[in-house]
N, C-alpha and C positions, 0 to 999 in steps of 0.2 A: 836370478839365474836358476835354472832347473838343477835338481839333484840327479846324478847319474849312477845307475846300477846295472849289473848284469841281469838281475832277476828281481821282479817285484811280485810278491804274492799277496793277493787280496783275501784275507781270512786267516785267522790263527788257530783254527781247529786242528784236529789230529793230522789230517791230510796236509794242510797248509804249513803247520810248524815242522812236520817231518821233512817236507819238501825243502823248506828253507834251511833247516839244519844240515841236511845231506848236501845241498848245493854249496853251502858255505864251507863244509868240510872238503869239498872237491875244488875249492879255490875261487868260487864266484862271489862277487860283492852283492849282498842280498838285503832287501828291505821287505818288511811285512806290514801291511796295513790292516789294522784291527780296530773296530769301533767300540768293543767292550772295554771296560776298565781293567779286565784281566785277560791273559792269554788262555788258550785252550779250547775256545769255542763252546758250542753246546755240550759236547761230551764232558769236558772237565768241569764246567760251571753249573749246568742244569740238566745233565744227562747221565752218561755212563758212570762217572765217578760218584756223584752224590747218591744216585739210586742204589749203587752197590754197597755204599756205606750203610744206607737205611735197610737194605735187604739183610746185610750181615748182622746189624744190631737187632733188628726185629726177630731174626731167626734165633739168636742167642737168648733173647727175652722169652720167646716161646718155648725153647728147649729147657730153659731153667724152670719154667713153670709146669712142664709136662714130663720131662725125661730124666731129670737128675736123680730122682728117688730110686729109679730102677737100677742105677749104677752105685747105689749106696751113698749118694751125696744128699744129705738132708739139709735143706735150706728153707727159710720162710718163703712164702709165695712172693715172687718178684713184684715190685711196684714200679710202674712206668713213670719216668721223669722225661716227658716228651721234649721239653725245652733242652735238656742236656743231650738227648739223642740227636736233636737237630743241630746242636753245637758240635757234636761228634762228626756229623755229616759235613758241616761247614769247615771243620778242621781238615777233613780230607780234601775238600776243594782247595783250600788255601795252600796246603802242602804241595799239591800237584801243579797248581798254576804258578806258584813261585819257582817250582822246579823248572818249568819251561822258560820262565823269565831268566833264570840263571843260565840255562843253555843258550839262550839268545846272546847274552853278554859274552859267554865263553867263546862262542863262534862268531862274534863281531857282527851279529845281525841287527839291523836297525829296526826298531819297532816304531812305526808311524801311527799315532793314535788318531782315529777319525774314520770316516766312510770313504772308501775308494771308488772313484768313478773313472772309467776308461775314456779318455778324451780322443785317443786315436791309437793305432798300433804304435807301441813304444812309448806311450805317454799316459800317465795315470795321475789324476788329481786327488789329493787328500787334504781337506781343509784349505789352508792358504798355500799349500806346497804343491808343486808339480814335479813328479818324478819321471825322469827319462830312463828307459831301460831297454835292453835287448829283447827280453822276454817277459811276458805277463802271465801269471797263473791265477785263474779264478778258482778259489777254494772256499766259497762262501757258505757251503753246507746246505742245510735244509731248515724248514720251519714247520710248525705244527699244522697239520691239515685241519681245515675248519669244517664243521658240520653245518650245512646250509640252514640259515634261519636261527642258529644257536649262537648266542653271544657268550664268549668266554670272559669272565670277569676275574678269574684267578682267586675267587673267594668261595662261591658256592658252585659255580660251574668252572671247572679248572682244566688246564692242560697238564702235561707231565711236569711242567715248571711249577705250577701252583700246588700240584699234588705232593711236591717235596717240601712244602712250606706250611702245611696245615697246622693251625694253632692247637687243635685238639683232635682226638680220634673221632671220626664220624660214626654215628650209630648205624647209619645205612649209607653205603657207598655204592653208587651205580656206575659201572664202567661201560662206556660205549666203545666197543671194539675188543675183539678177542685175540689181538696180536701180542707180540712180545711186551711192549710197553705197558699195556693195560693189565696183563697178567702179572708182571713183576710188581707194579705199584699196588695192584689189588692184593697181592701176597703180603706186602709190607703192612698195609692197614688192616688186613684180615688177621694177621698174627698179633696185631696190637689191640684187637677187639672189635673191629668193624664187621658188620654183616655185608658181605660183598655179593653183588649181582652183576653178571657180565651179559650185556646185550650184544649179540653178534649177528650181522646181516647174513653171513653164510651159514651153512649147516654144520660147520665144525670150527673149532678154534685153531689158531696157528696155521692159516692157509699156506700150502706149499710144503708143509712138514710131512714126513712119512706117516701114512695113515695108521699103522699099528702103534706108533709112538703117540700120536694124537689121542687115540682111543684109551690107551693106558693112562696118559697124562690127565685127560678129562676126568676119568674115574678117580684119580688121585686127588685132584683139586676139589672134587665134590666131597671126598672124605674130609678134606680140610675146611669145609664149610662154604665153599663157593656155590652159588646158584647160577645156572646158565639159561639164557633165553636165546637159543640158536634159531637161525632162520627168521630173525626178527629185526625190524628196522625202527629207528626212533624218528618220529614225525614232528614232535614238539617238545620243547623244554621250557617250562614256566616257573619262575621264582614265586614261591608262596610266602606267607607270613613266617612260616617256619619250614625251612628246607626248600625242596624243589619237586615239582610234579612233572613226570616224564611220560609222554604219550607214545606208546609203541603199538605196532601191529605186525602181523605176519608179513615177511618179505614178499611172499607171492600173492598177497592180498588177503584181507579178512577183517574181522572185527577189531576195533581199537581197544586199548586198555591203558589205564593210567597207573603208573608205579610211583611210589613215594620214595624220596631219598633226601638225605641231609647234604650230601655232596655228589655232584656228577662229574666224573672224569671223562673227558673226550679224548680218546686215544685211537683214532681211526687211521693213523699213519702220518707221514710227513711229506712235504713237497719241496722241490728245489727252491732255494732262495736266490733270486736274481734281481730283486728290486733295486733301482737306483744305481745299477752298475754301468749304465750307458751302453748296453749291448746293442741296442738299435742304432745308436749313433756310430758305434764302431763297426757295425755290419756283421756282428756275430750271430749266427743262426741258432735257434732253439727249436725243440720238437713240440708236439702237441701238448705235452705235459709240462712245458716250461723249462725243460732241462737243456743244458748247453750241449750241442752236437759236437762230437769229437771223433777223430779217427783212432786207429790202433795205437798211435803214439801220443794220444791225448791232445792233439792239435785241433783247433777249431778251423773253420773255413777262412779265418783271417791269419795271415802269416804273423808269427811272433806272439800269438795269444793261445793259451792252453787252458784246460780245465780238468779238475779231478774231484773225486769224492762224491758226496750226495748230490752235487749240482749236475752230475752227468748220469747216464743210465747205469743200472746195476744195483745190487743190494746196498741199502743205506746202512753201512756198517763202518765203524771207526777204523777197524783194521784193514778193511778194503781200501779206504781213503789213504791210510798210511802207506800201504804198499804202492799205490799209484803215485803218491808224492815222492817216494824214494826213487821209483823207476823213472819218473819224469826228470827229477834232478840229475840222475845219472846220464840220461839222454842229452840234457842241456849242457852237461859238462863234457860231452864227447865220448861217453862210455855207453855200455849196453845196459838197458833196463827193461824189464818186462814183468807182467803180473799173470800168474796162472789162475784164471778165473774158475777153472774146474775144481780148484782145491782151496776154497775160501770157507772156513767154518762159520757156523752160526750157533749162538748159545742163548738159551732162556735161563736167566739167573734166579729161578724160583727155587723151592726146596721140595722135591728133588729138582736138579737141573735137567734141562734138555739140551743136547748138543748134537750137531750133525755136520757132515761134510760130504760133498758129492751128490750123487743121484739117489732119489727115493725109489721104492719099489714101483710106485705109480708111474713115475717118469720113465723107468726102464721098460715097463710094460707098454706104455704109450709109444715108445720109440722102437718097439719090437726087438729088444735086446734080450737074448737068453742069458739067464744068470742063476747062480746058486746063492742061497741065503743061509747064513749061519747065525744062530742066536744063543746067547747064554745069559741066564737070569742071575741077578745078584744074590738071590736066595741060596745059590750054590757056591758062592764065593766066601772063603774063610774069613777074610778081613771084614766083609760086610756083615757076616753072621756075628762076629765078635763085637762089632760096633752097633749092631741092631740098625743097620742102614741097608736093608735087603730089598728095598723097593726098586723096581725097574730092571733093565736089561741092556745088553749090548747086541746090536745086529750089524753084521757085515754082509755086503752084497758084492759078489765078484762075477766077472764074465765067465760064462760056462765053458767057453773054449780055451781062453788064455789064463784064467784064474786071476787076472788083474783086478785089484780092488776098485770098485766103481762108486761105492758109497758106504758110509758108516754112520749109524744112528744110535745114540745112547740116551737113556733116561735113568737117572740115578744120582746119588750124592757125588759131587765132584765131577760130573760129566764134562763140565767146561774145561777141566784140566786133562781129563782122560782123552778128549778128542784130539789133543796135540799129537798123541801117539799115532793116531790114524792119519793126521795131516802129513806128518813126516813120511809115513809109508806111502801114501798116495802121491806125494810130491816126487818120490823116487820111483814111481810106477811099480810098486811092489805087488806081489801076488798075495793071496790069503795065506799061502803056504809060507811065504817069507815071514809074515807076522806070527804064524803058528810056531815057527822054529826059533823065535826070539826067546832068550832067557829073561824072564821077568821076575823081579824080586818078590819073594813070598814072606809074609802075607801082605798083599796089596790089592786094592780095588782094580788096578790095571791088569791083573791076571785075567779078569773077565774078558778083556779085549783079545788076549791070546786064545782063550777058550772059545770065544765066538769064531775066531779064525779057524780053529780046529774043526768046528762044527760045519764050516762051509762045504768041505768035501769029505769029511769023515765024522769022527765022534769026539766031543770034548772029554777030557779025563774025568772031570768031577760031576758028570751027569750020567 
């Protein structure tokens, strides 16, 4: 006899588990199908959480070896215990995944271990069980995008997963792809002693990011030891007796060159994961990129089947998936749920961090929107001066007629936290004047946001 539920979620990543928890809180009987041994999906197991643990640990290691003496802290040169650092990372994974498991039990959500396959609308098979349900949510996330002709063995040619498990610091790390994942993991191993080279097909790193921020950030990473081969494509990756030989050539055509590396990290993006779900059998439509097609309410073309997160169109961000999961759960429970896609922040967790929300200057110009820009550097911020963290700036873009904030871009220490101030303002349709009139605690880095707002239509106080 089949098991009966109100909702079955396939995938226990951030979008899936938040959808399940919210639905259960609203009174639905919920089951989640997950093939991993632990809940949390890519984010908690091999993505967001472990990478942030390694970024934090490597940053402290580097700081202890370069900055402590200036503050009057005299310590011996730090010695790297990589196995302990990896254990620290694993502890972060364990704590977070067990936390989700606790929340499932608390909210009486059944975790069905196995791979989910949609048999028909309202029916999902997982192992030897068949679950009957009113609604099915596809929340299977994404997988690493493959470079044609390049085999990832997670030893010498690695994805982000293997890059979090390296047994020793590589002498030379070659990163294919100048996006968020490649730059974050490149930062980790660069701070621990690797020589990092980034090969990017486009003419700049972080495509889609505000141009002024990218220019500043590229300069900063070069100071940290990064080498960049922009406008360059990888045509071949060959394993040698020692290390890897990578053939590159100009993206627009030209003479080939061979680069040597100990480890190659392939970080050219991610693709929607829909293998084995039975979408064809169920009649669920996908687009040319393999993503599940949904309408504004996350509904597919098949009644009772929905999809959220990386498996549908939009930025592949955990917090975007989370918001979609909660909004969908609210809708399924008869409430109102929506996501404001104009106010989804993005963060690069390097040092300094890069954070943004809303439109870039390039996007506003392309759309023909008249705007004012206000910028304030951290070199003029009291807290940043005291902490010697003066690199970067805050930039606010506001509509020239209405003064409504259209975009905020930050590069600096703690940018990922500072951007929340901008997200709240934009969610409430604030003007730059609204931000400028806020009373911000002194001395804090967040004062730079207020000062940038003052600069939109007038003059900042401390410049």
